[in-house]
N, C-alpha and C positions, 0 to 999 in steps of 0.2 A: 501495498498497500504506499500509497506515496507522501502520506500525513507521517507517516514514520521516518523514515527516511529523511526526513525535512526534520524530524525534530534533534534525528539524531547530528544529523552538521550543526544543527541550533547550540546541538550541549556543546561540542568542539569549540564554540567563539569564544571569547570573554564578550563578555555583553555588561552592559550597563542594569543598573535597578530597573529604571525605566523600561529600557528594550525587556527584560524578561519579565513584569509587571504587564507590560503589553500582548507577548506570547501569550503568558500564561491567559489573560484573561481574553484571546484569540480562541482557546481552543475550547474556555469556557462558554464560547456564542458558536462553535460550530456548532457543539453539544447540545447549547436550549435550540438553534435552529433544526437540528434533524428532528426533534421532542416535537420543535414544533407541528412542523411539516409532515410528520406519523399522527399525530393527533388528526390534521387534519385530510389526513390522507389525497396527497397532494405531492406530486414529485418534484423530486432535486431537480432545478435542473444549474447546469452546471456547465465552465468551459474550458476543453481537453484541447490541449494542441491544435488550439482557431477554430475548430468546430464543437458548437451545441451541443451539450446531448442531455436526455433524461437520463438520470441514476435511483437506481432501485430502492427503497429509504430502510430496507434491513440487508440488505448484503453489501452495496455503497457500487456495484454494479450496471455497468449500464447496458437500458436498456434498448433492446431493439424494435425498429414499427414505431408505430404512433400511438402517441399517449392518449389517452381522450381527458 
């Protein structure tokens, strides 16, 4: 998963206290967004490699085809 790789890279860097607070809060925002989308049963739409794709809310895998 890309998020895990990014977290590993960030942990190797020396970051300021403010930068660490921002990163930690972005993780919370991501979790809150997923919880909200799951509660509304709506697809998660993201951009990967210049393409807009729909992700399954539980597996975070790309959904092929049309999403209603």
